[in-house]
C-alpha positions, 0 to 999 in steps of 0.5 A: 352531661356525660354522654349515654352508653349507646350500645354494649359489645359482648364477646361471650358473657364479657363486655369488650367494648362500650360505645357511649353518644347522646341522643333526642327525641322531639315531638312538632310541638318542638318538645323534647320527649326523651335525651340522653347524654348532651342534646347540645353538642355541637358536631358535623351533620355530614350525609344526614344534611342531604334532604335540606342541602337539596331543598334549593334545587326545589325552591329556585324551581332547578329541579323542575326545570331540568325535569327531576323525577321523584326518583331522582329528587330520592337520590339527591338525598341519598348516599347511595350504595353505587348499584346498578340503579343508582349510577343509572339515575345519576347518570339520567340526573346530568344527561337532563342539564346537558353535563356529564360525570367528568363535571361532578366533583365529589371524587371516586371510591367503589360502591358501597355495596360489597358485591357490586364493588367485588363484581367490578374488581372481577371485570377488571371494572374502575368506579367513576363519581358516579359511584360515589354514594353522593353523586345524586346531591352534587348532580343536584348542586349542578342543576341548581347552579345552572339554572341560576348562572352560578359557575359550574367548576366550582359549584362545590366551593363555599363562595360559590352561589350554590353553596350559600343557596344551600348554608341558608336553606340549612340555617332556615330548616334548623333554625340556627342563623348561618352566621352561627353555622361553622362549616368545613369540607365533608368527604365529597369536597362540599361544605358541610355543616357543625349544627348542635344535635337537636338542631339537627332533629329540629330540622327533620321535625321541620322537614316533615312538618314545615311550620306556618312562618316557611314560604309556601315554596319551602313547604312545598320542596320538604314535601316533595323531599318526604314523598321521595324518600318515603317512597323510594327507600331503596334509593336513599341507601341501598342493599344492606344499606341501614337507612333502607333496611329502616325505612322498609322495616317502618314501612312508609312510617319514617324518613331516616338519613345517616351521616358519616361519623355515627350520625343518625337522623329520622322523621317520623310522619304524623300518625294516631300514635304520634299526632304532631311527629317526631324527630330523633337525632343521635350521634356515636360519640366515637363516630363508630357506624357499623356496631352501635348506630345499627343497634341504637338505631333499630332499639330506639324505633322498636321502642318507639312501636314504629317496626316490629319486635321481630324486625331486622334480628341481623341488626339489633341484637348484632351478632359478632363472628370469627373468621370462620363464621361462629357467632362469638358475641353480640352488640347489644343497645344501652338501655332508653329511657323512652 
């Protein structure tokens, strides 16, 4: 199937660019309620996998052994923006297991939050691995490694028991056999997973509404992840980050997780309007993160009645500004058949 137009970029009244992609919406019964493009497209889930990757840390007892709080579980699910609170929580996670920043293997980058990055640069401060948006995920991996006696110096390697447990968890929650999941290395140096878009959405559906065949431990872990995300939206992303903005606008009705290269997954909690819940999977074909994904995700959530029509006006339609700050165009969403 041809990809769907997710967003059009207008300069004045002329279409200057078009972003295409795929999306799918399923309900708790596994029914496909809406889709365009090719929902069976296989791509890497990237950071949208984080709520799945933390599950073995919880089911194994590692999270409880470390004394991880709900905030710390939320940070393990996060692509955080490196603000002071995010850094403190990541550091505390490591302290709880007797380790420190030097044990992380995620690499270093400036905070995603521009104001914090600018402050650090003016002050002559250098980022550490704690500022990496994946530091919470990696701290949880280290906690799992210590708990099961795996080598902490290679916890990110595919052959390490930590990553084997994570692969099995991803397979279980997406209902794709582990042998059929291709892996490659993510930006944070840990393995990542190539999956059909519809399987990614199924994983989020199983996260918010675990099926009967899940073990009691896995059901409980799913519940803890969802609770942590719903209650701590500011930790899942941060100031000006899409996940945080969407969850705050939805007021506890959704969990949202972006992944690099234009991936977005969303779980809609069961409600009177959606008794069995919903799950949404979206992939921008050209990998655009800054224009198509925000515009499309906000438009879909508005169409589903999950955020107010006047919510997030700077995201959808998104203004295009010149160097002087004048609005000279806008990014509009495509038409979604919902």
